[in-house]
C-alpha positions as CSV (number, residue, x, y, z in Angstrom):
1,M,55.5,11.8,-11.6
2,L,58.2,14.5,-10.1
3,N,61.9,13.3,-9.9
4,F,64.0,15.4,-8.3
5,S,67.9,14.5,-7.9
6,S,67.5,14.7,-3.9
7,A,64.3,13.4,-3.3
8,W,65.4,11.6,-0.3
9,F,61.8,12.1,0.8
10,T,58.5,9.8,0.0
11,I,57.0,12.2,-1.8
12,I,53.6,13.3,-0.7
13,V,50.9,14.1,-3.9
14,I,49.4,17.5,-3.5
15,L,45.8,17.7,-5.1
16,A,45.1,21.6,-5.4
17,L,41.8,23.1,-5.4
18,L,42.3,26.5,-6.5
19,R,39.5,29.0,-5.5
20,G,38.7,32.7,-6.6
21,L,41.2,33.3,-8.9
22,V,41.3,36.2,-11.0
23,E,39.9,36.3,-14.1
24,G,42.8,36.4,-16.9
25,S,45.7,35.8,-14.4
26,T,48.8,34.2,-15.5
27,D,51.8,32.7,-13.8
28,N,55.1,33.4,-15.0
29,N,57.5,30.9,-13.6
30,P,58.2,27.6,-14.4
31,V,60.1,26.7,-12.4
32,V,58.6,23.1,-10.0
33,N,61.3,21.8,-8.4
34,P,61.8,23.1,-4.8
35,C,65.7,22.3,-4.7
36,A,66.1,25.2,-8.0
37,M,67.0,28.0,-8.4
38,L,65.2,30.9,-7.6
39,G,64.0,33.5,-9.7
40,L,62.1,37.0,-10.4
41,L,58.4,37.1,-9.0
42,Q,56.1,39.2,-9.4
43,V,52.3,39.4,-7.5
44,R,50.3,36.1,-9.1
45,D,53.5,34.0,-9.8
46,A,53.3,30.8,-8.6
47,I,56.2,30.0,-6.0
48,T,57.6,26.1,-5.8
49,I,58.1,25.0,-1.8
50,A,58.2,22.0,0.5
51,I,57.6,20.6,3.7
52,G,59.3,17.8,4.9
53,L,58.4,16.5,7.6
54,A,60.7,13.9,10.0
55,G,61.2,13.6,14.0
56,D,62.2,15.2,16.3
57,I,63.5,19.6,15.5
58,S,67.8,18.5,16.2
59,V,67.3,16.2,13.1
60,W,67.5,19.2,10.7
61,Y,70.0,20.3,12.2
62,N,74.2,20.1,11.2
63,H,75.4,16.3,13.0
64,S,71.4,16.5,15.1
65,N,73.0,19.0,17.1
66,V,70.3,22.1,17.8
67,E,73.6,24.6,18.9
68,L,74.9,24.4,15.4
69,N,73.4,25.5,11.7
70,L,70.5,23.9,10.3
71,L,70.8,22.0,6.6
72,S,69.8,22.7,3.7
73,P,66.6,20.1,2.9
74,C,68.1,20.0,-0.4
75,S,71.8,18.9,0.5
76,A,73.5,15.3,0.3
77,Q,74.9,16.1,4.0
78,L,70.8,16.2,5.3
79,A,69.3,13.2,3.9
80,A,72.6,11.4,5.2
81,Q,71.6,11.9,8.7
82,L,67.6,11.4,8.4
83,P,66.1,8.0,9.7
84,T,64.9,5.3,8.1
85,R,63.7,2.2,8.4
86,S,64.7,-1.4,8.5
87,D,64.4,-2.2,5.4
88,G,66.7,1.4,4.3
89,T,63.2,3.5,3.0
90,P,63.5,6.8,4.0
91,K,60.6,7.6,6.9
92,A,60.8,11.3,6.2
93,R,58.1,12.4,3.8
94,V,57.8,15.9,1.8
95,A,54.8,17.7,0.5
96,I,55.6,20.1,-2.2
97,F,53.1,23.2,-3.7
98,R,52.9,26.4,-5.1
99,P,51.0,29.1,-3.9
100,M,50.6,32.3,-5.8
101,L,51.8,35.6,-4.5
102,E,49.6,37.8,-3.2
103,Q,47.2,34.9,-2.7
104,L,45.9,33.6,1.3
105,T,46.6,29.6,0.8
106,L,45.8,26.8,3.2
107,L,47.6,23.1,2.7
108,R,46.2,20.3,4.6
109,I,47.5,17.0,4.8
110,N,44.6,14.8,5.7
111,N,44.7,12.2,9.2
112,A,45.7,9.4,6.4
113,S,48.7,11.0,6.0
114,Y,49.3,10.9,9.6
115,V,49.0,7.1,10.0
116,Q,52.4,6.8,8.8
117,L,54.0,9.3,10.9
118,L,52.6,8.4,14.2
119,T,53.8,5.1,13.8
120,D,57.5,6.4,12.9
121,F,57.5,9.4,14.5
122,P,54.6,8.5,17.8
123,G,54.7,11.8,20.0
124,N,57.6,13.5,18.1
125,A,57.7,14.7,15.0
126,S,58.7,18.2,13.3
127,L,58.4,19.7,9.8
128,I,60.7,22.8,8.3
129,V,59.7,24.3,5.0
130,Y,61.9,25.1,2.5
131,A,62.6,27.0,-1.3
132,G,64.8,27.6,-3.5
133,V,69.4,26.4,-3.7
134,N,72.1,28.4,-3.4
135,S,71.4,29.3,-0.7
136,T,68.6,27.6,0.4
137,I,66.1,30.0,2.2
138,V,64.0,27.8,5.0
139,S,62.3,28.7,8.2
140,K,63.1,26.7,11.5
141,P,61.8,23.6,12.2
142,R,58.7,23.3,14.7
143,S,56.8,20.4,15.7
144,F,53.4,19.3,14.9
145,L,53.4,15.7,16.7
146,V,54.1,15.8,20.8
147,P,53.7,13.5,23.2
148,Y,51.0,15.7,24.3
149,G,48.7,15.3,20.4
150,R,48.9,17.0,17.3
151,V,49.3,20.5,16.3
152,P,46.8,21.6,13.7
153,E,47.4,24.9,12.6
154,F,49.9,27.0,11.9
155,N,51.0,30.2,10.0
156,L,54.1,31.1,7.7
157,I,54.9,34.2,6.3
158,L,56.6,34.2,3.5
159,Q,59.2,37.4,3.0
160,F,60.1,39.2,0.0
161,E,62.2,41.6,-1.5
162,N,61.8,42.7,-5.0
163,G,60.6,40.0,-5.9
164,N,63.7,37.4,-4.2
165,L,62.6,35.5,-1.8
166,T,64.2,36.3,1.7
167,H,62.9,34.5,5.0
168,L,59.9,31.3,5.5
169,L,58.6,32.8,8.8
170,W,56.0,31.3,11.4
171,E,53.9,34.2,13.0
172,N,53.6,33.8,16.5
173,E,50.0,33.2,17.9
174,N,51.4,33.3,21.2
175,C,48.6,30.0,22.0
176,A,45.9,32.4,21.9
177,S,43.7,29.7,22.1
178,C,44.6,27.4,24.6
179,G,46.6,29.5,26.9
180,A,50.9,29.1,27.5
181,N,50.6,27.6,30.6
182,S,48.3,25.0,29.0
183,P,50.2,21.8,28.3
184,A,48.5,22.4,25.0
185,C,50.7,25.1,24.1
186,V,53.4,24.0,21.5
187,Q,56.0,27.1,20.9
188,G,53.1,28.9,20.4
189,S,50.4,27.0,18.9
190,C,47.8,24.7,20.3
191,A,47.4,21.2,20.5
192,T,44.8,18.9,19.8
193,A,44.7,15.9,23.1
194,E,45.7,13.0,20.7
195,S,43.2,10.7,22.6
196,I,40.7,13.4,20.7
197,C,42.7,12.4,17.5
198,Q,41.9,8.7,18.1
199,N,38.3,8.5,18.5
200,A,37.0,5.7,16.7
201,T,33.4,6.8,17.1
202,S,34.8,10.6,16.6
203,S,34.8,12.2,13.1
204,N,38.5,13.4,14.0
205,A,39.8,8.8,13.9
206,T,43.3,8.9,12.6
207,D,42.0,6.9,9.6
208,T,38.6,8.1,8.1
209,T,38.0,11.0,9.0
210,T,38.1,13.9,5.3
211,D,36.2,16.1,7.6
212,D,38.1,19.7,6.6
213,S,37.1,21.3,9.9
214,S,38.8,17.9,11.6
215,P,41.2,19.6,14.4
216,C,43.6,17.0,14.1
217,R,44.0,17.7,10.3
218,L,47.4,19.6,10.2
219,G,46.9,22.8,8.1
220,I,49.2,25.7,6.8
221,N,48.0,29.5,6.2
222,I,50.6,30.8,3.8
223,A,50.7,34.5,3.5
224,F,53.4,36.8,1.8
225,S,55.1,40.0,3.1
226,G,57.2,42.7,1.2
227,T,57.6,43.6,-2.2
228,D,57.6,41.7,-5.6
229,K,59.9,42.6,-8.2
230,N,57.8,45.3,-9.5
231,N,58.1,47.1,-6.1
232,R,54.9,46.3,-5.0
233,L,53.6,45.7,-1.6
234,L,52.7,42.2,-0.7
235,E,49.7,42.6,2.2
236,T,48.7,39.4,3.1
237,W,50.4,38.8,6.1
238,Y,48.3,42.0,7.9
239,Q,45.2,39.7,7.5
240,V,46.9,36.9,9.2
241,S,48.1,39.2,12.1
242,Q,44.5,41.0,12.1
243,V,42.9,37.8,13.1
244,Q,45.5,35.2,14.9
245,K,42.7,34.6,17.8
246,F,40.6,33.0,15.1
247,S,41.3,30.1,13.0
248,L,42.3,30.7,9.9
249,S,41.8,27.6,8.2
250,N,38.3,27.7,9.6
251,L,37.6,31.3,7.7
252,F,39.1,29.5,5.0
253,L,36.8,26.1,5.1
254,N,33.8,28.2,5.7
255,A,34.4,30.7,3.1
256,K,31.6,30.3,0.2
257,T,33.0,33.7,-1.4
258,A,36.3,35.7,-1.3
259,L,37.3,36.8,2.7
260,L,39.6,38.8,3.9
261,S,38.5,42.9,1.7
262,G,38.0,39.9,-1.4
263,L,41.8,39.1,-1.2
264,D,42.0,35.6,-3.4
265,Q,42.3,32.3,-1.3
266,T,43.6,29.1,-2.5
267,V,42.9,25.4,-0.6
268,Q,45.9,23.3,-1.4
269,N,45.1,19.4,-0.1
270,V,47.6,16.2,0.7
271,D,45.5,13.6,0.9
272,Q,47.6,10.6,-1.0
273,L,51.1,9.2,-0.1
274,I,53.5,7.6,-2.5
275,G,55.4,4.6,-1.7
276,G,54.6,5.2,2.3
């Protein structure tokens, strides 16, 4: 089991299914701790990043005040203000995974993982993505559980400059599939109604589904922009921008061979909680 010195989240196991890897490709990045110093990376290196899942968006900010600065999820200051259960165990969780530079990557979290999140953060949960230390690169927090339901899909761009990770940027989908004025529109992404996700007779049932096409199962599509340490352009962000009107998750899950101009693809699944 991974043991991080700042592991204030309950760890979620990552079960990775790698698809379409180019024969002979090599990952030369040995860093597996998301709260460790980031090195210079090149195409085919993997980078360890983490997704924190907790309550209201404000929890990620200094003194839980959105008018102040975001805190590093690797810091003791943020750990001290995260919510706990009555027995003192943390409610927050973290998913740790290693996308490979210039591979479109899909992270999926199954609905069984939502059961405890729904209990701990009913109708109000957010996530944040981060990597590195001194200073940690942190995305803006995004809501994925809201009173209306669940946001099933996000697109995240990892931006590099000469091999240095510089930004973690959410691609704004502008609620293209549900409409900007719809109650399902949440920070530019479309949510699935909770009544659909809680229907025990449906394949979307919260505690039983393993259906990869479930509209209730959280997925985060990872793409890349900028340049690696060899000044090679990272261009998968462009593929994301060109297919925004479609579901990238469905493109991944329906694919039998490499899609999007032959780009390699990876599906990573989060299917088990530890110590939940």
